[in-house]
Backbone bond lengths (Angstrom), bond angles and torsions (degrees), N, CA, C in turn:
res aa  C-N    CA-C-N  psi(-1)  N-CA   C-N-CA  omega(-1)  CA-C   N-CA-C  phi
1 M - - - 1.470 - - 1.543 111.00 -
2 E 1.342 123.51 -42.96 1.297 127.20 -173.75 1.689 110.24 -68.21
3 S 1.263 115.45 -34.66 1.472 121.91 174.54 1.500 110.47 -64.54
4 S 1.366 114.24 -46.69 1.491 116.19 179.85 1.488 111.15 -66.02
5 L 1.294 120.95 -37.16 1.380 120.73 179.46 1.608 112.22 -67.71
6 K 1.301 115.05 -30.49 1.446 121.77 174.18 1.483 112.67 -65.99
7 E 1.306 114.86 -35.02 1.449 119.13 174.51 1.491 113.38 -71.03
8 L 1.359 117.25 -41.64 1.406 119.54 176.84 1.479 117.45 -65.21
9 F 1.415 115.36 -40.96 1.396 123.93 -176.18 1.522 114.76 -129.02
10 P 1.386 115.63 65.11 1.446 122.04 -171.60 1.577 109.74 -67.18
11 Y 1.348 121.79 -14.84 1.407 125.00 -175.83 1.551 109.94 -82.06
12 V 1.412 118.41 -7.94 1.324 119.82 -172.17 1.557 111.14 -104.58
13 P 1.411 117.13 121.52 1.476 118.31 -174.00 1.563 105.47 -60.26
14 A 1.399 111.52 150.12 1.515 121.18 -170.89 1.545 109.83 -55.15
15 E 1.374 115.91 -41.49 1.511 114.95 -174.45 1.484 114.99 -62.49
16 F 1.356 116.91 -27.69 1.433 117.41 -178.48 1.536 111.33 -91.42
17 M 1.424 120.33 2.61 1.345 118.11 173.66 1.568 111.31 -101.97
18 K 1.356 113.48 -3.04 1.496 115.84 178.48 1.530 109.92 -66.30
19 I 1.361 113.73 136.60 1.448 118.35 -175.62 1.522 115.80 -58.48
20 D 1.245 115.37 -35.24 1.571 115.64 -179.23 1.488 109.01 -66.39
21 Y 1.336 120.59 -34.83 1.430 122.16 177.89 1.548 111.03 -68.08
22 R 1.346 111.94 -48.90 1.573 116.63 -176.63 1.528 113.00 -65.55
23 R 1.408 111.98 -37.43 1.419 116.67 -177.54 1.575 112.24 -62.41
24 Q 1.331 116.66 -45.19 1.452 121.19 173.82 1.521 117.45 -55.69
25 L 1.354 113.82 -41.86 1.460 117.58 172.26 1.554 109.94 -61.47
26 M 1.204 111.97 -50.09 1.510 115.48 179.88 1.516 116.85 -49.10
27 K 1.349 112.29 -52.06 1.447 124.39 -177.48 1.463 108.79 -57.97
28 Q 1.411 115.39 -54.69 1.413 121.91 -179.46 1.473 112.35 -56.33
29 E 1.402 117.61 -46.60 1.501 118.54 -179.38 1.571 113.43 -63.65
30 L 1.270 115.19 -42.26 1.483 120.55 -176.89 1.498 110.46 -68.25
31 V 1.178 119.49 -44.51 1.595 121.75 176.95 1.495 106.85 -67.84
32 G 1.275 122.96 -32.19 1.429 123.10 179.63 1.597 112.71 -63.11
33 Y 1.245 116.56 -26.36 1.497 120.65 179.21 1.494 111.61 -72.65
34 N 1.244 121.40 -16.55 1.499 125.32 176.67 1.518 107.69 56.84
35 A 1.343 120.73 34.14 1.446 123.28 -175.43 1.499 111.78 -71.71
36 D 1.354 118.97 152.26 1.387 125.82 167.73 1.521 111.18 -78.90
37 L 1.333 120.44 -33.33 1.421 127.14 -176.40 1.522 107.61 -131.36
38 M 1.282 117.20 148.24 1.490 121.93 174.41 1.593 106.61 -146.95
39 C 1.331 111.49 133.90 1.525 119.14 175.92 1.539 108.89 -123.24
40 L 1.283 113.59 117.64 1.463 120.64 -176.65 1.535 109.07 -110.50
41 Q 1.279 115.99 150.93 1.505 124.01 174.32 1.492 110.89 -125.90
42 E 1.368 117.91 162.02 1.363 127.28 -175.42 1.540 115.22 52.87
43 V 1.400 111.70 44.45 1.444 115.11 -176.41 1.507 111.61 -95.90
44 D 1.319 113.23 124.07 1.474 119.64 179.76 1.487 108.27 -66.52
45 T 1.413 117.24 126.85 1.469 120.88 -171.61 1.530 110.83 -64.01
46 K 1.256 119.82 -33.17 1.475 120.55 -179.62 1.576 110.22 -71.37
47 H 1.382 114.17 -41.28 1.434 115.29 178.00 1.484 109.35 -67.43
48 F 1.289 122.56 -33.11 1.413 124.90 175.93 1.487 111.24 -58.15
49 E 1.395 120.17 -51.31 1.408 125.50 178.62 1.526 114.79 -63.39
50 H 1.331 117.54 -50.37 1.390 125.01 -170.51 1.569 115.63 -85.06
51 H 1.346 115.23 -19.80 1.436 119.11 -175.85 1.529 114.83 -129.15
52 F 1.249 119.62 -64.99 1.385 126.51 -173.40 1.539 111.13 -62.27
53 L 1.247 121.25 -53.39 1.515 122.56 -179.23 1.566 109.07 -56.21
54 R 1.373 118.26 -50.83 1.402 121.63 -178.51 1.458 112.15 -54.20
55 Y 1.440 109.39 -51.73 1.453 117.69 -173.03 1.509 111.87 -61.08
56 F 1.294 119.40 -49.51 1.536 124.55 178.02 1.496 113.31 -68.75
57 R 1.332 117.58 -26.98 1.478 114.83 170.52 1.498 116.19 -62.06
58 R 1.386 110.91 -35.60 1.461 118.02 -178.99 1.494 111.41 -71.96
59 H 1.343 114.56 -14.30 1.478 120.40 -178.76 1.510 109.71 -106.18
60 G 1.315 117.60 13.49 1.496 119.33 176.33 1.456 118.03 94.39
61 Y 1.200 121.52 12.74 1.452 130.77 -175.17 1.579 113.00 -107.16
62 D 1.265 115.49 155.61 1.519 119.64 164.48 1.515 101.91 -135.60
63 G 1.319 113.12 165.51 1.509 117.85 -176.84 1.393 109.31 -178.56
64 A 1.418 114.58 177.86 1.432 125.86 -177.64 1.532 110.98 -144.19
65 V 1.224 115.03 172.57 1.499 118.30 178.10 1.551 105.20 -136.86
66 Q 1.303 115.34 141.24 1.443 117.70 176.52 1.521 106.39 -119.27
67 R 1.334 119.85 117.22 1.461 126.54 -170.99 1.508 103.66 -80.30
68 K 1.419 113.72 145.78 1.371 124.07 170.67 1.638 109.69 -63.96
69 K 1.324 111.10 144.38 1.540 111.58 176.85 1.534 105.51 -72.71
70 G 1.379 113.02 137.68 1.485 116.97 178.85 1.452 117.05 121.62
71 A 1.195 121.38 -167.37 1.513 122.98 -173.04 1.447 113.04 -77.60
72 V 1.341 122.53 -28.14 1.412 126.51 -168.15 1.629 105.12 -77.65
73 A 1.272 114.12 126.70 1.528 121.73 -174.23 1.586 106.78 -90.80
74 E 1.256 115.90 62.23 1.528 120.28 176.63 1.459 105.65 -144.75
75 G 1.375 115.82 164.36 1.413 123.19 -179.55 1.508 117.41 -167.48
76 V 1.280 117.56 -146.91 1.518 122.92 177.76 1.491 105.71 -120.35
77 A 1.305 121.62 147.42 1.434 125.18 -178.58 1.468 109.62 -136.63
78 T 1.284 120.34 137.59 1.495 131.33 -179.93 1.503 110.25 -119.19
79 F 1.315 117.07 128.20 1.376 124.44 171.37 1.459 114.50 -118.00
80 Y 1.367 120.55 147.65 1.449 121.16 178.93 1.561 105.58 -142.87
81 R 1.389 112.92 145.69 1.433 119.09 177.74 1.491 112.99 -71.03
82 K 1.296 118.37 121.58 1.494 123.23 -177.73 1.488 117.67 -60.78
83 D 1.418 115.31 -29.28 1.466 121.78 179.12 1.559 112.57 -79.36
84 K 1.392 117.79 -3.18 1.458 121.92 -174.12 1.545 109.66 -119.23
85 F 1.353 115.57 -29.23 1.482 119.59 -172.81 1.449 112.16 -137.51
86 R 1.354 113.39 148.88 1.477 122.22 172.58 1.553 108.53 -110.01
87 L 1.310 114.11 127.09 1.511 113.95 178.34 1.550 108.59 -73.19
88 V 1.375 112.89 123.64 1.464 119.50 -178.05 1.577 111.84 -93.64
89 S 1.410 113.74 -45.37 1.443 119.05 -179.40 1.503 112.55 -169.74
90 Q 1.317 116.17 162.49 1.551 118.33 179.96 1.595 105.57 -123.36
91 H 1.259 112.71 141.53 1.516 117.53 -178.90 1.475 111.18 -137.17
92 D 1.340 117.66 56.68 1.573 118.81 -174.27 1.482 105.91 -79.61
93 I 1.331 107.70 153.03 1.457 120.25 176.90 1.540 112.16 -140.35
94 T 1.349 118.13 154.68 1.397 122.23 164.80 1.570 99.93 -96.29
95 I 1.377 114.57 130.16 1.403 117.66 -171.08 1.551 117.59 -63.09
96 T 1.346 111.32 -37.68 1.568 113.57 175.33 1.495 113.03 -66.41
97 D 1.350 119.44 -35.73 1.388 117.91 -179.36 1.571 111.19 -73.90
98 A 1.294 118.64 -30.64 1.483 122.34 174.28 1.501 110.31 -61.57
99 M 1.385 112.76 -50.19 1.418 123.54 -178.43 1.562 111.35 -45.12
100 F 1.415 112.59 -51.86 1.360 116.05 -169.99 1.588 118.29 -97.86
101 E 1.338 114.44 -3.18 1.359 121.90 -176.31 1.576 115.09 -117.19
102 N 1.298 118.66 -24.80 1.365 124.56 179.01 1.577 107.64 -88.01
103 P 1.365 117.01 125.04 1.500 118.15 -175.22 1.550 108.61 -67.80
104 V 1.298 119.47 -18.46 1.536 116.15 176.48 1.473 110.71 -57.72
105 F 1.305 121.46 -29.30 1.464 126.53 -177.69 1.551 112.41 -103.01
106 A 1.219 118.66 25.64 1.457 121.66 -177.82 1.487 112.06 -66.14
107 E 1.325 123.12 -40.17 1.452 121.56 170.44 1.493 117.19 -60.71
108 M 1.305 113.65 -44.66 1.498 119.63 175.88 1.569 109.36 -61.23
109 A 1.277 119.79 -45.47 1.511 125.46 -177.27 1.459 109.50 -62.12
110 A 1.354 117.28 -40.42 1.445 122.04 -175.96 1.475 108.42 -67.23
111 A 1.419 113.27 -44.92 1.494 117.23 -179.11 1.514 115.13 -64.69
112 V 1.304 113.24 -41.09 1.494 119.10 175.58 1.522 115.65 -68.83
113 S 1.366 113.10 -34.99 1.526 119.00 172.94 1.528 113.70 -60.27
114 G 1.298 118.58 -29.51 1.450 120.84 179.77 1.456 112.57 -85.43
115 K 1.414 120.54 6.20 1.496 120.50 -178.50 1.526 103.46 -125.21
116 A 1.295 117.92 100.06 1.497 119.07 -167.30 1.582 112.94 -64.79
117 K 1.355 116.32 -42.00 1.457 115.08 -179.86 1.535 114.12 -68.48
118 L 1.325 115.54 -35.06 1.411 121.07 176.62 1.480 113.09 -64.52
119 K 1.307 114.35 -43.72 1.456 119.57 -173.89 1.563 104.42 -69.50
120 E 1.274 121.03 -41.24 1.466 125.09 175.49 1.474 110.67 -52.04
121 S 1.410 115.85 -49.23 1.521 120.10 -176.91 1.534 108.41 -63.08
122 I 1.385 117.17 -41.76 1.473 119.34 -175.54 1.550 108.62 -71.52
123 M 1.278 119.44 -42.62 1.445 123.31 -175.34 1.595 114.19 -62.53
124 E 1.298 110.67 -24.37 1.501 120.85 -178.21 1.587 110.40 -77.40
125 R 1.270 113.85 -15.09 1.530 123.17 -175.81 1.481 111.94 -86.96
126 G 1.278 119.96 129.39 1.525 121.49 175.15 1.564 109.06 -108.67
127 T 1.228 119.14 34.57 1.501 127.27 -169.67 1.510 105.82 -63.35
128 P 1.346 112.55 127.96 1.531 122.62 -179.08 1.479 108.21 -91.46
129 A 1.397 117.78 152.61 1.372 125.37 160.54 1.568 108.51 -133.79
130 Q 1.317 114.52 111.95 1.387 118.93 -173.81 1.539 107.02 -101.77
131 V 1.412 116.45 116.82 1.391 124.07 -173.87 1.513 109.80 -114.51
132 T 1.300 119.23 120.08 1.434 127.14 -171.94 1.504 107.92 -121.01
133 V 1.336 119.00 125.21 1.450 126.71 172.15 1.516 112.19 -92.50
134 L 1.236 122.47 118.14 1.469 129.54 179.14 1.486 116.73 -124.58
135 E 1.352 113.38 136.19 1.484 118.93 -178.19 1.555 104.76 -105.80
136 D 1.364 110.89 139.58 1.486 121.15 179.47 1.544 107.47 -74.42
137 L 1.244 119.59 118.26 1.482 119.59 -178.91 1.494 113.91 -66.60
138 Q 1.352 118.01 -24.33 1.436 116.96 -180.00 1.523 110.57 -78.82
139 D 1.335 117.77 -26.96 1.423 122.72 -177.36 1.539 107.71 -146.03
140 P 1.326 120.36 96.09 1.427 121.60 -177.03 1.528 116.87 -62.94
141 S 1.315 116.16 -14.20 1.525 118.62 175.76 1.527 108.19 -72.53
142 R 1.408 120.01 -18.11 1.418 120.14 -178.79 1.520 108.14 -96.39
143 V 1.353 112.19 117.44 1.451 120.18 -175.51 1.575 109.76 -127.10
144 L 1.294 115.16 139.92 1.391 118.77 -173.60 1.598 109.54 -122.03
145 V 1.274 116.08 129.26 1.536 126.07 171.93 1.586 103.66 -95.42
146 L 1.240 117.07 108.36 1.510 124.95 -179.12 1.515 110.79 -106.76
147 A 1.288 115.00 118.78 1.461 123.02 176.65 1.581 113.66 -105.55
148 N 1.206 116.90 136.57 1.477 126.03 179.14 1.508 111.63 -129.20
149 T 1.307 118.93 123.23 1.493 120.99 -176.73 1.476 115.32 -145.12
150 H 1.366 118.73 170.44 1.404 119.77 175.01 1.546 102.18 -148.88
151 L 1.408 113.27 99.74 1.397 120.89 -176.78 1.541 114.36 -70.54
152 W 1.410 116.74 163.08 1.501 121.02 178.28 1.450 111.34 -53.94
153 Y 1.284 115.30 147.35 1.624 118.48 -169.85 1.509 105.39 -98.35
154 R 1.329 127.74 -27.59 1.414 120.74 -165.64 1.547 111.33 -57.16
155 P 1.341 114.91 130.75 1.520 116.47 -169.56 1.564 111.46 -69.46
156 T 1.368 117.61 -28.51 1.498 117.88 -179.36 1.447 112.58 -85.82
157 F 1.298 122.56 16.52 1.491 124.34 177.52 1.514 112.98 -121.52
158 P 1.364 120.35 47.67 1.397 120.74 178.68 1.505 113.62 -66.21
159 H 1.367 113.73 -24.12 1.518 119.48 -179.00 1.599 107.01 -71.11
160 V 1.377 117.66 -30.90 1.525 117.09 179.82 1.472 106.34 -74.70
161 R 1.295 118.45 -38.32 1.492 117.58 177.36 1.612 112.44 -66.36
162 L 1.247 116.17 -27.92 1.432 115.12 173.03 1.472 111.66 -65.89
163 L 1.297 117.48 -44.87 1.469 119.28 177.66 1.485 113.28 -63.00
164 Q 1.352 114.68 -38.13 1.448 120.15 176.83 1.502 113.37 -58.05
165 M 1.312 115.16 -50.24 1.409 120.83 177.22 1.510 117.87 -65.00
166 A 1.409 112.37 -29.18 1.503 115.98 179.25 1.455 105.60 -72.98
167 V 1.369 124.28 -36.34 1.412 127.19 178.64 1.587 109.63 -62.39
168 I 1.347 117.05 -45.26 1.399 126.04 -177.98 1.630 104.26 -56.39
169 L 1.311 111.91 -54.91 1.511 115.88 -172.46 1.564 109.81 -63.91
170 G 1.363 116.79 -37.14 1.469 118.54 178.70 1.523 109.28 -66.34
171 H 1.280 117.51 -39.31 1.467 121.30 -179.28 1.612 108.83 -66.89
172 I 1.320 115.17 -42.81 1.493 120.68 174.31 1.491 112.57 -58.63
173 E 1.253 115.38 -40.59 1.518 120.33 176.47 1.502 110.97 -57.33
174 G 1.311 118.80 -45.49 1.419 123.03 178.67 1.574 112.43 -64.68
175 V 1.350 114.61 -40.94 1.422 119.84 -177.82 1.566 110.15 -65.91
176 V 1.390 116.14 -37.47 1.356 122.00 -179.78 1.534 111.06 -62.33
177 K 1.365 110.81 -48.82 1.553 114.72 177.61 1.494 112.45 -66.30
178 L 1.264 128.48 -36.11 1.369 133.02 175.48 1.477 107.69 -62.01
179 T 1.394 117.75 -51.07 1.460 118.99 -174.91 1.481 108.98 -64.30
180 K 1.288 118.04 -48.97 1.551 119.01 179.67 1.516 110.63 -51.08
181 K 1.252 115.82 -44.60 1.464 117.34 -178.17 1.468 115.15 -70.07
182 S 1.307 114.99 -42.85 1.538 122.10 -175.01 1.515 111.34 -67.73
183 L 1.315 114.13 -37.03 1.524 121.69 178.11 1.481 114.76 -92.37
184 N 1.292 115.07 -4.13 1.496 121.88 179.75 1.587 109.56 56.12
185 L 1.264 113.59 53.63 1.510 119.79 -170.75 1.578 102.46 -89.95
186 A 1.365 113.18 147.49 1.496 120.88 177.76 1.530 109.57 -78.25
187 R 1.368 118.54 -23.29 1.460 122.01 -177.63 1.429 110.67 -137.22
188 D 1.334 116.67 160.46 1.454 120.56 -173.55 1.643 107.49 -65.89
189 P 1.227 117.53 146.00 1.488 120.17 169.11 1.541 107.66 -60.29
190 A 1.328 117.89 147.66 1.441 128.49 173.10 1.509 111.83 -72.88
191 V 1.367 117.22 143.84 1.470 119.67 -173.83 1.521 106.87 -112.38
192 L 1.287 120.24 140.32 1.377 125.55 179.20 1.598 108.26 -140.17
193 I 1.304 120.70 121.99 1.404 124.41 -170.87 1.542 108.37 -123.13
194 C 1.380 116.85 119.32 1.468 121.98 -172.58 1.498 105.52 -128.04
195 G 1.462 109.28 153.87 1.514 110.29 172.00 1.480 109.67 155.26
196 D 1.387 112.73 -175.55 1.333 123.72 173.20 1.539 106.13 -99.84
197 F 1.367 119.61 103.41 1.326 126.63 -176.06 1.536 110.95 -83.17
198 N 1.335 119.76 -11.68 1.399 121.02 -171.16 1.594 110.95 47.25
199 S 1.294 115.26 39.34 1.472 119.56 -173.83 1.503 106.21 -143.28
200 T 1.418 118.09 125.64 1.534 120.51 171.49 1.481 104.93 -75.35
201 S 1.366 113.31 169.40 1.390 120.30 -175.31 1.492 118.02 -68.51
202 A 1.330 118.54 -14.96 1.451 124.77 172.06 1.478 118.50 -78.15
203 R 1.421 112.49 -9.79 1.488 117.55 -177.28 1.439 118.65 -81.07
204 G 1.320 120.47 162.23 1.467 123.78 179.38 1.473 118.98 -60.36
205 V 1.378 121.76 -27.48 1.395 121.14 173.66 1.509 111.94 -55.28
206 H 1.364 114.89 -39.26 1.423 118.22 -178.44 1.636 110.98 -77.37
207 D 1.335 117.52 -33.27 1.422 120.86 174.51 1.589 109.78 -57.96
208 L 1.305 112.08 -44.14 1.447 119.34 -179.90 1.576 112.60 -63.39
209 L 1.339 111.29 -45.38 1.595 116.45 179.70 1.415 106.99 -65.11
210 R 1.345 119.72 -46.92 1.515 120.50 -167.88 1.482 113.06 -76.30
211 T 1.314 118.98 -40.86 1.436 125.97 -170.27 1.484 113.98 -98.20
212 G 1.367 117.05 -19.78 1.435 120.96 -179.90 1.577 113.95 83.27
213 S 1.359 117.42 3.87 1.568 113.15 178.33 1.478 106.36 -159.66
214 I 1.324 117.07 157.41 1.528 130.85 172.02 1.529 104.87 -135.26
215 S 1.362 114.80 134.47 1.419 119.41 -175.16 1.598 105.68 -89.54
216 A 1.377 116.29 162.28 1.415 123.83 176.80 1.448 113.57 -63.51
217 N 1.344 119.00 -22.18 1.408 118.87 -178.60 1.538 110.86 -106.42
218 F 1.411 116.62 23.73 1.386 118.99 176.51 1.572 114.46 -64.92
219 K 1.319 116.15 137.21 1.519 121.98 -167.01 1.504 113.90 -56.52
220 E 1.351 116.39 -28.54 1.466 119.57 -173.39 1.519 116.93 -74.23
221 W 1.361 110.43 -20.92 1.464 115.25 -176.47 1.564 109.75 -57.53
222 K 1.355 120.23 -34.03 1.481 118.92 -178.12 1.484 112.12 -132.78
223 E 1.314 114.72 21.86 1.528 119.46 -175.05 1.455 113.59 -56.91
224 F 1.313 115.71 -41.32 1.537 119.21 -177.35 1.555 111.89 -106.43
225 C 1.263 116.97 5.74 1.511 118.59 -168.28 1.590 108.30 -97.58
226 E 1.271 114.38 145.31 1.417 121.23 178.79 1.462 114.36 -105.66
227 K 1.434 113.08 -26.99 1.461 115.24 -173.27 1.539 110.01 -121.49
228 E 1.289 117.79 161.17 1.436 121.36 -176.23 1.540 114.92 -68.02
229 D 1.348 114.85 -25.03 1.533 115.37 -177.08 1.517 108.01 -93.99
230 E 1.356 120.83 19.46 1.424 121.92 177.79 1.531 111.86 -104.38
231 Y 1.377 121.65 -7.07 1.406 126.19 -178.15 1.545 111.85 -148.17
232 V 1.441 112.68 161.91 1.406 117.99 170.64 1.580 102.26 -123.44
233 E 1.300 116.96 163.05 1.424 123.38 169.25 1.580 111.01 -122.63
234 L 1.346 113.25 106.18 1.413 120.62 -171.43 1.499 111.85 -130.12
235 S 1.385 118.31 146.77 1.371 121.48 170.59 1.529 111.29 -85.63
236 L 1.288 119.98 135.49 1.425 124.45 -174.97 1.514 110.60 -124.50
237 Q 1.305 121.17 140.80 1.420 123.85 179.90 1.617 109.21 -143.22
238 H 1.271 113.63 155.47 1.538 117.37 172.06 1.537 99.98 -150.66
239 P 1.405 114.01 157.85 1.569 121.16 -176.43 1.516 117.25 -91.44
240 F 1.378 115.36 1.27 1.506 115.10 -171.55 1.468 110.32 -89.40
241 R 1.315 113.45 152.68 1.475 121.35 159.48 1.414 114.84 -97.31
242 L 1.293 121.50 107.94 1.427 125.03 -170.92 1.558 110.15 -122.45
243 F 1.379 113.07 150.77 1.463 122.12 176.83 1.412 111.46 -139.91
244 S 1.350 117.56 152.21 1.446 120.06 175.27 1.472 113.72 -73.09
245 A 1.295 120.44 107.99 1.472 124.58 -169.94 1.516 111.96 -71.57
246 C 1.269 120.21 -12.79 1.498 122.94 176.86 1.551 107.90 -111.46
247 G 1.169 123.39 16.29 1.496 128.02 179.23 1.514 106.24 64.04
248 E 1.343 119.33 -137.75 1.424 123.31 -175.08 1.560 106.48 -124.33
249 P 1.385 119.78 88.55 1.394 120.36 177.05 1.578 111.92 -60.12
250 A 1.301 116.78 153.45 1.440 118.77 178.29 1.545 112.45 -73.47
251 F 1.390 116.16 -30.72 1.512 117.42 170.37 1.433 104.23 -164.87
252 T 1.474 112.95 150.46 1.372 120.77 169.42 1.523 112.31 -121.79
253 N 1.365 111.28 -15.26 1.531 119.87 174.80 1.516 106.47 -117.72
254 F 1.363 115.69 136.78 1.453 113.67 -172.59 1.519 107.31 -147.91
255 V 1.373 117.98 94.88 1.425 123.46 176.61 1.547 103.97 -125.31
256 P 1.358 118.31 166.11 1.479 121.67 179.21 1.462 115.45 -43.38
257 Q 1.352 112.74 -49.79 1.506 121.46 -175.31 1.300 119.08 -83.18
258 F 1.398 121.52 -9.54 1.471 122.47 -175.15 1.467 109.65 -160.64
259 Q 1.348 117.24 130.22 1.450 123.19 179.03 1.569 105.06 -142.57
260 A 1.468 111.55 110.59 1.457 113.83 177.94 1.569 107.44 -162.51
261 A 1.277 117.36 168.56 1.393 122.45 172.93 1.514 111.09 -89.91
262 I 1.407 115.60 118.58 1.441 124.64 -174.20 1.550 110.33 -131.22
263 D 1.288 115.73 -8.53 1.426 119.68 -178.77 1.613 107.91 -111.97
264 W 1.264 113.53 134.30 1.555 122.92 -167.73 1.517 116.51 -141.08
265 I 1.331 111.22 154.97 1.451 120.20 168.01 1.534 109.06 -127.92
266 Y 1.347 112.16 118.59 1.473 113.74 176.00 1.565 110.30 -111.93
267 A 1.326 114.88 133.02 1.468 119.89 -171.96 1.502 107.03 -117.68
268 D 1.352 111.61 165.16 1.430 121.32 -175.96 1.614 108.45 -89.45
269 E 1.311 112.57 113.10 1.451 119.31 -172.12 1.558 109.67 -68.63
270 S 1.316 119.85 -23.34 1.436 122.98 -176.44 1.581 107.74 -74.71
271 A 1.328 116.94 -23.46 1.488 118.70 -172.16 1.440 115.84 -124.22
272 L 1.340 119.18 -15.44 1.388 121.66 -167.06 1.571 112.36 -137.40
273 E 1.283 120.57 144.63 1.451 121.10 172.74 1.544 109.09 -133.11
274 S 1.327 116.57 147.85 1.434 127.14 -176.76 1.501 105.27 -89.53
275 T 1.372 119.91 119.57 1.449 122.66 176.32 1.391 115.96 -104.67
276 S 1.286 121.68 -10.99 1.538 122.36 172.65 1.594 107.10 -166.90
277 V 1.347 116.79 161.17 1.350 120.62 -176.52 1.537 105.80 -132.81
278 I 1.364 116.74 139.24 1.502 117.86 176.19 1.447 110.51 -67.28
279 P 1.370 116.25 125.03 1.529 119.27 178.13 1.513 108.23 -62.92
280 L 1.373 116.01 138.61 1.363 125.34 179.16 1.555 109.78 -88.63
281 P 1.298 120.04 154.03 1.527 121.47 176.22 1.472 108.88 -60.44
282 T 1.382 116.34 151.89 1.402 123.52 -179.01 1.536 112.63 -77.63
283 L 1.309 114.52 163.79 1.526 115.16 178.56 1.500 112.22 -60.30
284 E 1.329 120.40 -30.73 1.396 125.94 175.83 1.450 111.17 -64.16
285 E 1.358 119.37 -41.42 1.504 122.93 -175.23 1.585 107.28 -69.30
286 V 1.316 113.95 -46.02 1.505 112.85 -170.31 1.561 109.63 -79.52
287 S 1.346 117.23 -17.99 1.445 119.96 177.38 1.587 113.66 -94.29
288 A 1.267 117.06 -1.53 1.446 119.39 -173.22 1.573 111.54 -62.94
289 N 1.294 116.71 -23.60 1.511 123.77 178.72 1.475 106.05 -120.99
290 V 1.242 120.99 37.69 1.562 128.32 177.19 1.490 107.06 87.96
291 A 1.352 111.96 -63.88 1.556 118.43 -178.10 1.499 107.47 -162.58
292 I 1.314 120.31 -160.22 1.378 122.28 -173.46 1.601 101.36 -126.72
293 P 1.403 114.93 150.62 1.483 130.48 3.33 1.546 110.87 -66.66
294 S 1.345 115.56 164.12 1.363 120.65 175.56 1.521 108.79 -152.90
295 V 1.302 120.71 -166.08 1.458 127.76 179.85 1.543 105.57 -64.38
296 V 1.289 121.09 -25.50 1.521 124.59 -175.12 1.531 108.61 -98.17
297 F 1.334 116.59 -45.25 1.448 123.97 -171.02 1.520 113.30 -104.17
298 P 1.390 117.91 117.91 1.459 118.66 -168.93 1.604 113.30 -74.92
299 S 1.414 110.86 -14.72 1.553 114.35 -170.69 1.447 110.43 -128.82
300 D 1.310 121.90 164.52 1.419 123.36 164.87 1.521 115.88 -77.33
301 H 1.391 112.01 -6.41 1.488 117.04 176.64 1.584 107.26 -114.24
302 L 1.308 112.18 153.77 1.476 118.01 -179.45 1.610 105.24 -98.41
303 A 1.243 115.59 153.34 1.499 118.22 172.89 1.494 105.27 -78.73
304 I 1.353 117.82 145.56 1.404 120.98 168.75 1.540 109.73 -121.35
305 G 1.226 123.55 156.29 1.436 125.37 -172.34 1.521 115.03 -169.53
306 C 1.263 118.19 150.90 1.494 121.87 177.15 1.462 110.43 -150.56
307 D 1.335 112.56 168.72 1.488 119.65 172.57 1.499 109.94 -99.47
308 L 1.310 119.67 120.43 1.373 126.80 177.65 1.569 114.28 -104.84
309 K 1.297 119.93 137.98 1.374 122.59 -177.55 1.568 109.12 -120.31
310 W 1.315 116.21 142.11 1.491 113.38 176.61 1.583 107.43 -75.11
311 K 1.239 115.33 141.97 1.449 119.83 173.14 1.596 110.70 -80.20
312 S 1.256 118.75 143.15 1.360 127.16 -171.54 1.516 107.83 -78.09
């Protein structure tokens, strides 16, 4: 692990790459935000159990981790403040499994199954979508469906990320309907989608989230594909009205070869409004030691955050 990190981040002195050092910085930073909700990605499952969960419980939180499917012992983790929310239910999925097993995605699964190379690329991914239903303790009629994910990173596969996000949105739609019925709510639960989307704001994942649809002739379906069996051309829709709750940051990932915003929070415009956004470090701060991680920043990603308020 240490040798691979050294290859990825050769500009970082070895003492600042040690997990004990980085973990302390992470815990101090995250608790310092005093957030009601936290969504983390690339969380080592052992570190979650032995360090993060214990630490955050001492600070008034509870949470869970969803491991990626496969050999890599990491996943996504969601924490919530126990004096603000009650855990109602958990609806985690592995995106590939949901695509091929949930009848809601039968059309998508059939289309993908007819494209050998595309199906192979998708089947190799163990991408998680952690979906948590939380009830506001101050007003039990206010319920939140919170999704946390980490989409595939390969730059030349935006069409796969589109499919991944479409599955997440379809799954959330089902959770919203189920939750409304089971809790006998007068209004739909609010939706919040957080994570590392590995997608800049100009990419199709954001078009889908913001506009609610993608056409079958959308350019990204075959933008980087050379053969017919590498892509599908599908129309995608979802019913939510979503907005980027942190606006458009200049960057959230900052390494020498890549600087861009790829981490996002999308909120339900019908129920939530963003009242303030956590200021991100300046270019001078993140480049003071070439890039991040560094002696100051424990990760190559920056935390994003905002204050959300329920609409009356």
